C-alpha positions in Angstrom: 20.8 8.9 -3.6 22.4 6.7 -1.3 23.5 9.7 1.1 19.9 10.6 1.2 18.6 7.4 1.6 21.1 7.0 4.5 20.0 10.4 6.6 16.2 9.4 5.6 16.6 5.8 6.9 18.1 7.1 10.1 14.8 9.0 10.8 12.5 6.2 9.5 13.8 3.3 10.9 13.6 5.0 14.4 10.0 6.3 14.2 9.3 2.6 12.9 10.6 1.1 15.4 9.5 3.4 17.9 6.0 3.0 16.9 6.0 -0.4 17.2 7.6 -0.9 20.5 5.0 1.5 21.8 2.5 -0.7 20.4 3.8 -3.9 21.9 3.9 -2.3 25.5 0.5 -1.0 25.1 -0.4 -4.9 23.9 1.4 -6.3 26.9 4.3 -7.6 25.6 6.7 -5.9 28.1 9.6 -8.2 28.5 13.0 -8.2 26.3 12.2 -10.8 23.8 9.3 -9.3 22.4 10.5 -5.6 22.4 13.9 -6.7 21.2 11.9 -8.8 18.0 9.5 -6.0 17.1 12.7 -3.4 17.1 14.1 -5.6 14.8 10.8 -5.8 12.6 10.9 -2.1 12.5 14.4 -1.7 11.2 14.0 -4.5 8.6 10.7 -2.8 7.2 12.0 0.5 7.1 14.8 -0.2 4.4 11.7 -0.5 2.0 9.8 2.2 3.1 13.0 4.6 3.2 13.6 2.9 -0.8 10.3 4.0 -1.6 10.1 7.6 -0.2 13.8 8.4 -1.2 12.8 7.7 -4.7 9.7 9.6 -4.7 12.0 12.5 -3.5 14.4 12.1 -6.1 11.7 12.0 -8.8 10.1 15.0 -7.7 13.5 17.0 -8.0 14.7 16.0 -11.2 
């Protein structure tokens, strides 16, 4: 399960962080500090999302 979660995290984290960065840029926050803060939030929020998706996938397989 950890290998699947690691693979999924690499995809989910970049998607969530990228989406939040685009949202921050469209709201006018185009300096370094807001972009870095939003990307860190995206990577942290992706941890429980990855755990939930991995759990859903493995429960369907077994």
